N, C-alpha and C positions, 0 to 999 in steps of 0.2 A: 282589614280595616276595623277599628274598634267602634263601639257604639258612640263614643264621644266624637270620634272623627266623622262618623256618618251624620251626626246631628250638626256638626260644624259646617260641612259642605252643603247640607240642605238649608240651613239657616242663611248662608250666603246666597244660595240660588233663589230662595224665596224673596230675599231682600231685593235682589236685582230684578226679579220678575214683577214686583209691584206689591203694594200693600194689601190688595184684595185676594192674592193668590191662596193664602191659607184658608180663607172663607170658601173660595172656589173649590179647593180640595176637600174641605169638610162637607160641602154639598154633595159631592160624589161619594163620600164615605157613607152617606145616608141612603144612597140609591141602591135598592136591592137587586136590580137586574142589569145595571150598566157597569161594565168593566172600564177602569180608567187608570192611566199612568201619565207621569211627566218625566221627561229625560232632558239632560243637558246636552251641549254640543258634542260631547264625547260619547254620547249614547248611554250614559250612566243613569240609572233610575233614581229620580229625586222624590217621587211620590207614587203610591200604589194604593188604590182603595180596597176595601174589604172584599168586595165581590171578585176583584181580579186576583186577590190572594187565594180565594177559594178555588177559582178555575185553575190557577197555576200550582195549587197545592203548596203554597208558601205559608208557613205557620204564622208569621208575623211580618208586617210591612218592613220593619227594620232589618229583617234578614236579607232583604233585597236592595235596600238603599245603597247607592254607590256601586252596584254591580251592573253589568251589561247583560243583554239577552244571551250572549254567548257564554256567560258565566252560569246561566241558570237552565238553559234548554239545549237539546241536541242541535247541532249546527244547522240542519235543514230547517227546523222551526225558527231558530234565532235569525237566520238570514231572511226568512220570509217576513218576520216582524220588523227587522231593521230596514227593509227595502222601502216601506212606506215612510218611515221617519226620514230616510235619506232623500226621498223624492221631495218631501216638504222642505227640508233644509236647503236643497239645491234650487228650488223654484221660489221659495219664500211665500208660497201660496198654499192654502189648505187643500187637502184631499177629502172629498165628501162622499159619503154613502158608498164606499168601496167595499165590495164583497170579496173576501179571500177565504181560503180553507185553512186547515191545520191549527185549530185552537190548542192551547197548551194542555187541555185535559184529554187530548187525543181522540176526541169524539168525532163523529161524522157531521157535526153541525158546522155551519158557516159563520164567519165573523163579518158583520157589517160595521165598518169603521168610519169615523170622522177624525182626521188628524190636522191639527192647527200648529202653525209656528208660534212660539212664545217669544215676545219681544220685550226689551227693557224700556225705560222711559225715554231713551234716545232713539228708539225704533230699531235697534239692532237685534237680530234674531239670536236668542240664547239657548234655544232648545225646542222641544216639541211636546204637545199634549195630545193624547189619544183617548177617545172614548169609543167603546165598541160593545155590541150586543151579540149574543149567540142566537142563531135562528135555524129553524128546520124548514124554512120556506121552500115549498116544493118546486117552484119555478126556478129559484136560484140554484138549488141543488141539482135539478134536472139539467140545467145549462152546463154545469161542470161535470156531472157524473153520468148523465144520460142513462143508458140501459143498465148500467151497473147498480142503479137504485134497486132493481129487482133482486140483486144479490144481497145488498146491504139490508133491505127490508126483510128478506128471508132469514138472514143471520139474526136480526133483532127479534124475529118472531120465534126462533127455534134455539135460543141460547142454551137451553138446558140439554140439548141433544148433541149427539156426535155429528160433527160437521166436516167430513172429509172434502177435499177440494173437488173430487169427482161429483159429489152431490151438488155442490154450488155450480159447477160447470153445466150440469144437467138443467138446473133451474134457469141459468142464463142462456141455455141453448148455444153454448160455446164449447170449444175444445179446452182441455185443462191448460195447455200451454198458452193459448190465446187469452183465457181468463186471467191467468197469472200475470201475463205481460200487461194487459189492459188495466188490471186492478192496481198493480204496483205503480204504473204510470200516473193513475188518477189519485191514488191515496198516499203515495210515497212509502208504501209498505205492502208486503205480500198478504194474501188473504189470511194465512194462518196468524200473522201478527195482528191483523185487524180484528180477528175473532177474539184473541186474547184481550186486546185493548177494550173492545166492546163489552166483554164479560166483566172486566175490572171496573169500567164506568158504571155498569148496571149495579155491581156490588157496592160501589161508593154511594149510589143513590139510596140503596136499601139500608146501608149502615147509617146514613144521615137521617133518613126519614121514617124508619121503622124500628120496632123492637125485636125483630126476628133474630133468632139465634144465629150465630155465625155459621154453624153447620147447615142450617136451612138456606142461608144466603149462598153458601158454597154450591149446594146442589141446584138451587134455582138458577144460578148463573153458569152452570155447565162445568164445574170443577169436579174432579173425581171424589174428593173428600175435603174435610176441613184443613188437613195438613197441606194438600196440594194448593188449595186456595191461599192459605196463609203464606206459603213460600212464594207464590207468584205475586201476591199483593205486596209483600215486604220488599221483594226484589225491584218492583216497579215504582212503588211509592215511598220507599225508605222507612216505613213504619208498619207495624202490624195492623190488621183490621181492627183489633180491639182498641189500639191507641188512636187510630184514625177516628173511630166512633166517638171516643172521649173528647177529641178535639173539635169535631165538626157536627156532632148531633144537634139537630135543630131544637 
């Protein structure tokens, strides 16, 4: 879909949604901590604010307009995101303060969402609008992950160290096989994958918020060297650490 085509479908959607929708969208563009999107009945993204672009590692809002969650994210994540939209479309009622896991940045934070149906002047539902924030609320996380928080907290505190699964199992007082099964069921990924994602998320924060050398960031986040870090980061994010810093540095 060309940029001109994207602009055309959004213009039509905004027109049907009402005269204040552009102002409503601009309000969320200015919000630093709230992620926001609007979708049409087909699940196509019609609007995405800056904060949501950052969380989803989307360079520009127009890169996502006209696309569905399945076009942008792994199926497991996409289906999780679409489930709330579908629930609202089927009921015609908003879903409020719903806590879910699996944010697009693959962090262990939870998403607290409000999803509303969008209606036109005739009262017909034409899509959904969702606003969510990421939280590390201990009570919410404890309810979902329980005793695995011991493991995730240990990983976070020892990112620069070698973290074999035997060491994690010892911290959790579990067998290796039990930990692997429980962890994968809770986080939809094995411990080894979670460690990599956590290291990359920590590296992203350092790239955005500090002037540390990439070599320093690599070692601080548990990578063997800069080359190992660059290869892993590029494979996961689609750009090099240096390019990511240029795009996202505060």
